[in-house]
N, CA, C and O atoms as a GROMACS GRO file, in nm:
protein
  356
    1MET      N    1   8.398   9.460   9.689
    1MET     CA    2   8.311   9.569   9.683
    1MET      C    3   8.416   9.723   9.602
    1MET      O    4   8.529   9.740   9.557
    2PRO      N    5   8.322   9.785   9.618
    2PRO     CA    6   8.337   9.898   9.546
    2PRO      C    7   8.404  10.016   9.630
    2PRO      O    8   8.332  10.065   9.717
    3VAL      N    9   8.541  10.070   9.616
    3VAL     CA   10   8.580  10.174   9.676
    3VAL      C   11   8.468  10.297   9.747
    3VAL      O   12   8.458  10.346   9.859
    4ALA      N   13   8.407  10.312   9.636
    4ALA     CA   14   8.315  10.447   9.701
    4ALA      C   15   8.205  10.403   9.779
    4ALA      O   16   8.143  10.483   9.849
    5GLU      N   17   8.162  10.233   9.770
    5GLU     CA   18   8.067  10.205   9.876
    5GLU      C   19   8.150  10.217  10.049
    5GLU      O   20   8.087  10.235  10.153
    6MET      N   21   8.262  10.207  10.041
    6MET     CA   22   8.356  10.211  10.175
    6MET      C   23   8.369  10.346  10.199
    6MET      O   24   8.357  10.386  10.314
    7PHE      N   25   8.397  10.442  10.088
    7PHE     CA   26   8.421  10.528  10.122
    7PHE      C   27   8.331  10.648  10.029
    7PHE      O   28   8.371  10.691   9.921
    8PRO      N   29   8.219  10.684  10.087
    8PRO     CA   30   8.111  10.774   9.992
    8PRO      C   31   8.142  10.897   9.958
    8PRO      O   32   8.072  10.968   9.885
    9SER      N   33   8.272  10.937  10.019
    9SER     CA   34   8.290  11.098   9.951
    9SER      C   35   8.416  11.030   9.841
    9SER      O   36   8.517  11.096   9.818
   10LEU      N   37   8.399  10.911   9.788
   10LEU     CA   38   8.474  10.921   9.664
   10LEU      C   39   8.365  10.898   9.507
   10LEU      O   40   8.395  10.913   9.389
   11ARG      N   41   8.246  10.862   9.567
   11ARG     CA   42   8.143  10.836   9.464
   11ARG      C   43   8.125  10.923   9.356
   11ARG      O   44   8.086  11.038   9.374
   12GLY      N   45   8.154  10.872   9.234
   12GLY     CA   46   8.152  10.980   9.156
   12GLY      C   47   8.324  10.996   9.072
   12GLY      O   48   8.356  11.027   8.958
   13THR      N   49   8.403  10.958   9.193
   13THR     CA   50   8.531  10.998   9.142
   13THR      C   51   8.622  10.867   9.115
   13THR      O   52   8.735  10.885   9.069
   14VAL      N   53   8.582  10.752   9.139
   14VAL     CA   54   8.641  10.636   9.161
   14VAL      C   55   8.554  10.509   9.111
   14VAL      O   56   8.433  10.500   9.133
   15ASP      N   57   8.632  10.406   9.038
   15ASP     CA   58   8.531  10.310   8.992
   15ASP      C   59   8.605  10.173   8.998
   15ASP      O   60   8.566  10.071   8.940
   16LEU      N   61   8.732  10.184   9.085
   16LEU     CA   62   8.759  10.068   9.184
   16LEU      C   63   8.696   9.997   9.229
   16LEU      O   64   8.577  10.027   9.241
   17CYS      N   65   8.747   9.854   9.282
   17CYS     CA   66   8.685   9.792   9.348
   17CYS      C   67   8.793   9.735   9.470
   17CYS      O   68   8.907   9.773   9.443
   18PHE      N   69   8.785   9.662   9.584
   18PHE     CA   70   8.864   9.606   9.675
   18PHE      C   71   8.833   9.472   9.625
   18PHE      O   72   8.725   9.428   9.586
   19SER      N   73   8.957   9.410   9.634
   19SER     CA   74   8.972   9.258   9.617
   19SER      C   75   9.024   9.166   9.719
   19SER      O   76   9.120   9.184   9.795
   20ASP      N   77   8.963   9.087   9.711
   20ASP     CA   78   9.019   8.942   9.837
   20ASP      C   79   9.174   8.871   9.792
   20ASP      O   80   9.159   8.760   9.741
   21PRO      N   81   9.308   8.915   9.802
   21PRO     CA   82   9.382   8.864   9.779
   21PRO      C   83   9.367   8.685   9.723
   21PRO      O   84   9.392   8.628   9.617
   22ALA      N   85   9.312   8.641   9.860
   22ALA     CA   86   9.290   8.512   9.845
   22ALA      C   87   9.218   8.438   9.719
   22ALA      O   88   9.245   8.322   9.688
   23THR      N   89   9.127   8.516   9.654
   23THR     CA   90   9.097   8.494   9.554
   23THR      C   91   9.106   8.557   9.428
   23THR      O   92   9.032   8.527   9.334
   24THR      N   93   9.187   8.637   9.424
   24THR     CA   94   9.217   8.729   9.283
   24THR      C   95   9.336   8.686   9.240
   24THR      O   96   9.430   8.637   9.304
   25ASP      N   97   9.318   8.720   9.061
   25ASP     CA   98   9.480   8.688   9.007
   25ASP      C   99   9.535   8.858   9.026
   25ASP      O  100   9.512   8.956   8.956
   26LEU      N  101   9.610   8.842   9.145
   26LEU     CA  102   9.713   8.999   9.148
   26LEU      C  103   9.788   9.003   9.020
   26LEU      O  104   9.790   9.105   8.950
   27GLY      N  105   9.841   8.906   8.992
   27GLY     CA  106   9.947   8.901   8.897
   27GLY      C  107   9.931   8.973   8.764
   27GLY      O  108  10.021   9.013   8.689
   28ALA      N  109   9.798   8.981   8.747
   28ALA     CA  110   9.727   9.046   8.629
   28ALA      C  111   9.699   9.213   8.667
   28ALA      O  112   9.642   9.294   8.594
   29CYS      N  113   9.756   9.238   8.805
   29CYS     CA  114   9.765   9.431   8.840
   29CYS      C  115   9.906   9.495   8.803
   29CYS      O  116  10.011   9.430   8.806
   30ASN      N  117   9.897   9.636   8.767
   30ASN     CA  118  10.004   9.679   8.761
   30ASN      C  119  10.054   9.741   8.914
   30ASN      O  120  10.158   9.805   8.928
   31VAL      N  121   9.975   9.716   9.006
   31VAL     CA  122  10.008   9.770   9.176
   31VAL      C  123   9.916   9.713   9.249
   31VAL      O  124   9.799   9.750   9.236
   32VAL      N  125   9.951   9.612   9.339
   32VAL     CA  126   9.864   9.595   9.492
   32VAL      C  127   9.945   9.675   9.566
   32VAL      O  128  10.065   9.697   9.581
   33PHE      N  129   9.831   9.715   9.610
   33PHE     CA  130   9.818   9.778   9.792
   33PHE      C  131   9.794   9.670   9.876
   33PHE      O  132   9.705   9.592   9.843
   34PHE      N  133   9.863   9.648   9.986
   34PHE     CA  134   9.803   9.529  10.054
   34PHE      C  135   9.804   9.618  10.212
   34PHE      O  136   9.892   9.683  10.270
   35ALA      N  137   9.621   9.574  10.256
   35ALA     CA  138   9.656   9.668  10.398
   35ALA      C  139   9.555   9.523  10.445
   35ALA      O  140   9.432   9.530  10.451
   36THR      N  141   9.619   9.418  10.469
   36THR     CA  142   9.568   9.295  10.503
   36THR      C  143   9.655   9.239  10.645
   36THR      O  144   9.771   9.277  10.664
   37PRO      N  145   9.604   9.170  10.715
   37PRO     CA  146   9.651   9.103  10.836
   37PRO      C  147   9.788   9.012  10.790
   37PRO      O  148   9.819   8.947  10.691
   38THR      N  149   9.870   9.056  10.958
   38THR     CA  150  10.037   9.004  10.866
   38THR      C  151  10.034   8.864  10.830
   38THR      O  152   9.977   8.768  10.882
   39GLY      N  153  10.106   8.874  10.733
   39GLY     CA  154  10.136   8.728  10.671
   39GLY      C  155  10.082   8.767  10.539
   39GLY      O  156  10.157   8.756  10.442
   40VAL      N  157  10.015   8.792  10.531
   40VAL     CA  158   9.961   8.813  10.388
   40VAL      C  159  10.049   8.852  10.256
   40VAL      O  160  10.098   8.787  10.164
   41ALA      N  161  10.045   8.997  10.293
   41ALA     CA  162  10.162   9.058  10.189
   41ALA      C  163  10.276   8.937  10.187
   41ALA      O  164  10.292   8.867  10.087
   42MET      N  165  10.361   8.918  10.321
   42MET     CA  166  10.502   8.860  10.280
   42MET      C  167  10.472   8.712  10.235
   42MET      O  168  10.569   8.637  10.224
   43GLU      N  169  10.354   8.666  10.208
   43GLU     CA  170  10.344   8.543  10.174
   43GLU      C  171  10.342   8.579   9.976
   43GLU      O  172  10.411   8.503   9.907
   44GLN      N  173  10.280   8.667   9.920
   44GLN     CA  174  10.239   8.705   9.827
   44GLN      C  175  10.306   8.776   9.749
   44GLN      O  176  10.303   8.751   9.629
   45ALA      N  177  10.392   8.894   9.804
   45ALA     CA  178  10.468   8.982   9.778
   45ALA      C  179  10.556   8.953   9.641
   45ALA      O  180  10.559   9.005   9.529
   46PRO      N  181  10.648   8.811   9.722
   46PRO     CA  182  10.758   8.796   9.628
   46PRO      C  183  10.724   8.743   9.473
   46PRO      O  184  10.789   8.778   9.375
   47GLY      N  185  10.597   8.641   9.469
   47GLY     CA  186  10.555   8.572   9.353
   47GLY      C  187  10.535   8.735   9.237
   47GLY      O  188  10.588   8.760   9.129
   48LEU      N  189  10.428   8.824   9.327
   48LEU     CA  190  10.400   8.951   9.236
   48LEU      C  191  10.487   9.013   9.198
   48LEU      O  192  10.472   9.062   9.086
   49LEU      N  193  10.616   9.038   9.269
   49LEU     CA  194  10.747   9.137   9.250
   49LEU      C  195  10.801   9.027   9.089
   49LEU      O  196  10.788   9.081   8.980
   50GLN      N  197  10.837   8.929   9.094
   50GLN     CA  198  10.872   8.810   9.002
   50GLN      C  199  10.784   8.863   8.908
   50GLN      O  200  10.849   8.899   8.810
   51ARG      N  201  10.667   8.884   8.894
   51ARG     CA  202  10.577   8.889   8.790
   51ARG      C  203  10.566   9.039   8.707
   51ARG      O  204  10.500   9.069   8.608
   52GLY      N  205  10.660   9.122   8.792
   52GLY     CA  206  10.690   9.285   8.732
   52GLY      C  207  10.573   9.367   8.811
   52GLY      O  208  10.556   9.484   8.777
   53VAL      N  209  10.489   9.311   8.915
   53VAL     CA  210  10.381   9.381   8.967
   53VAL      C  211  10.466   9.464   9.095
   53VAL      O  212  10.563   9.425   9.160
   54LYS      N  213  10.398   9.579   9.101
   54LYS     CA  214  10.452   9.709   9.235
   54LYS      C  215  10.362   9.678   9.328
   54LYS      O  216  10.240   9.665   9.320
   55VAL      N  217  10.463   9.667   9.449
   55VAL     CA  218  10.352   9.610   9.547
   55VAL      C  219  10.378   9.742   9.659
   55VAL      O  220  10.481   9.808   9.673
   56ILE      N  221  10.284   9.750   9.711
   56ILE     CA  222  10.269   9.881   9.850
   56ILE      C  223  10.198   9.776   9.942
   56ILE      O  224  10.102   9.704   9.915
   57ASP      N  225  10.268   9.786  10.054
   57ASP     CA  226  10.233   9.702  10.158
   57ASP      C  227  10.193   9.821  10.285
   57ASP      O  228  10.284   9.884  10.340
   58LEU      N  229  10.095   9.834  10.310
   58LEU     CA  230  10.030   9.916  10.428
   58LEU      C  231  10.025   9.897  10.529
   58LEU      O  232  10.030   9.978  10.622
   59ALA      N  233  10.009   9.718  10.533
   59ALA     CA  234  10.017   9.661  10.670
   59ALA      C  235  10.146   9.650  10.736
   59ALA      O  236  10.227   9.741  10.721
   60ALA      N  237  10.172   9.550  10.809
   60ALA     CA  238  10.347   9.560  10.869
   60ALA      C  239  10.423   9.458  10.859
   60ALA      O  240  10.515   9.432  10.936
   61ASP      N  241  10.375   9.365  10.722
   61ASP     CA  242  10.482   9.315  10.697
   61ASP      C  243  10.637   9.289  10.677
   61ASP      O  244  10.716   9.196  10.690
   62PHE      N  245  10.638   9.446  10.631
   62PHE     CA  246  10.770   9.471  10.565
   62PHE      C  247  10.842   9.612  10.612
   62PHE      O  248  10.930   9.678  10.556
   63ARG      N  249  10.757   9.640  10.770
   63ARG     CA  250  10.782   9.764  10.818
   63ARG      C  251  10.895   9.775  10.863
   63ARG      O  252  10.970   9.872  10.851
   64LEU      N  253  10.921   9.627  10.944
   64LEU     CA  254  11.093   9.667  10.956
   64LEU      C  255  11.193   9.617  10.910
   64LEU      O  256  11.207   9.495  10.906
   65LYS      N  257  11.284   9.702  10.865
   65LYS     CA  258  11.385   9.589  10.768
   65LYS      C  259  11.503   9.547  10.843
   65LYS      O  260  11.602   9.508  10.782
   66ASN      N  261  11.498   9.554  10.997
   66ASN     CA  262  11.559   9.511  11.082
   66ASN      C  263  11.555   9.350  11.110
   66ASN      O  264  11.460   9.318  11.182
   67VAL      N  265  11.608   9.280  11.084
   67VAL     CA  266  11.582   9.128  11.111
   67VAL      C  267  11.546   9.128  11.231
   67VAL      O  268  11.432   9.124  11.276
   68ALA      N  269  11.710   9.137  11.324
   68ALA     CA  270  11.693   9.085  11.470
   68ALA      C  271  11.596   9.164  11.531
   68ALA      O  272  11.531   9.107  11.619
   69ALA      N  273  11.563   9.311  11.501
   69ALA     CA  274  11.412   9.362  11.579
   69ALA      C  275  11.289   9.312  11.546
   69ALA      O  276  11.208   9.298  11.636
   70LEU      N  277  11.250   9.271  11.396
   70LEU     CA  278  11.138   9.207  11.395
   70LEU      C  279  11.127   9.050  11.473
   70LEU      O  280  11.037   9.006  11.546
   71SER      N  281  11.219   9.003  11.439
   71SER     CA  282  11.271   8.836  11.560
   71SER      C  283  11.194   8.914  11.706
   71SER      O  284  11.081   8.882  11.744
   72VAL      N  285  11.251   8.986  11.751
   72VAL     CA  286  11.236   9.037  11.887
   72VAL      C  287  11.100   9.075  11.903
   72VAL      O  288  11.042   9.033  12.003
   73LEU      N  289  11.030   9.157  11.812
   73LEU     CA  290  10.866   9.204  11.832
   73LEU      C  291  10.803   9.069  11.796
   73LEU      O  292  10.691   9.076  11.846
   74LEU      N  293  10.815   8.951  11.736
   74LEU     CA  294  10.739   8.860  11.716
   74LEU      C  295  10.735   8.734  11.819
   74LEU      O  296  10.649   8.647  11.831
   75ILE      N  297  10.859   8.755  11.890
   75ILE     CA  298  10.880   8.678  12.023
   75ILE      C  299  10.790   8.747  12.080
   75ILE      O  300  10.678   8.701  12.101
   76PHE      N  301  10.827   8.874  12.115
   76PHE     CA  302  10.746   8.914  12.217
   76PHE      C  303  10.576   8.899  12.233
   76PHE      O  304  10.507   8.888  12.335
   77LEU      N  305  10.535   8.903  12.079
   77LEU     CA  306  10.363   8.911  12.072
   77LEU      C  307  10.358   8.762  12.112
   77LEU      O  308  10.287   8.729  12.207
   78PHE      N  309  10.437   8.662  12.040
   78PHE     CA  310  10.379   8.543  12.097
   78PHE      C  311  10.400   8.481  12.218
   78PHE      O  312  10.347   8.372  12.243
   79ILE      N  313  10.484   8.549  12.309
   79ILE     CA  314  10.529   8.539  12.457
   79ILE      C  315  10.404   8.584  12.545
   79ILE      O  316  10.357   8.513  12.633
   80ARG      N  317  10.357   8.712  12.511
   80ARG     CA  318  10.258   8.819  12.561
   80ARG      C  319  10.162   8.844  12.503
   80ARG      O  320  10.145   8.961  12.468
   81PRO      N  321  10.059   8.736  12.468
   81PRO     CA  322   9.931   8.764  12.381
   81PRO      C  323   9.837   8.835  12.443
   81PRO      O  324   9.758   8.910  12.387
   82GLY      N  325   9.848   8.806  12.604
   82GLY     CA  326   9.764   8.877  12.661
   82GLY      C  327   9.791   9.034  12.741
   82GLY      O  328   9.726   9.109  12.814
   83GLY      N  329   9.900   9.031  12.691
   83GLY     CA  330   9.971   9.183  12.775
   83GLY      C  331   9.870   9.330  12.700
   83GLY      O  332   9.755   9.344  12.660
   84ILE      N  333   9.964   9.398  12.708
   84ILE     CA  334   9.882   9.532  12.654
   84ILE      C  335   9.781   9.551  12.548
   84ILE      O  336   9.683   9.626  12.546
   85LEU      N  337   9.827   9.464  12.455
   85LEU     CA  338   9.739   9.432  12.314
   85LEU      C  339   9.608   9.384  12.328
   85LEU      O  340   9.507   9.413  12.264
   86GLY      N  341   9.626   9.294  12.437
   86GLY     CA  342   9.494   9.210  12.492
   86GLY      C  343   9.409   9.315  12.524
   86GLY      O  344   9.288   9.292  12.515
   87GLU      N  345   9.454   9.445  12.565
   87GLU     CA  346   9.350   9.570  12.623
   87GLU      C  347   9.317   9.668  12.528
   87GLU      O  348   9.242   9.763  12.554
   88ALA      N  349   9.373   9.646  12.413
   88ALA     CA  350   9.360   9.722  12.301
   88ALA      C  351   9.247   9.731  12.235
   88ALA      O  352   9.200   9.618  12.224
   89LYS      N  353   9.158   9.832  12.169
   89LYS     CA  354   9.034   9.847  12.098
   89LYS      C  355   9.050   9.892  11.984
   89LYS      O  356   8.952   9.910  11.911
   0.00000   0.00000   0.00000
């Protein structure tokens, strides 16, 4: 999907397209921006970095640098799936 199709204000200024990371050879890119569901960037970023691709993750995969805090957050999300998050819109 063209970026300008999703963001009409960019028509005529950007000729880029969004790509599905599951079906695109992202290793051919200079830079990859992830704005994907949890786990996608974490799975694909190491291989891209090894190929020299710069990775910018706009999702949550690498947001927390403290492994203990990440573990607590993930446990909380799995133990309480219907809590406040279930009410979010």
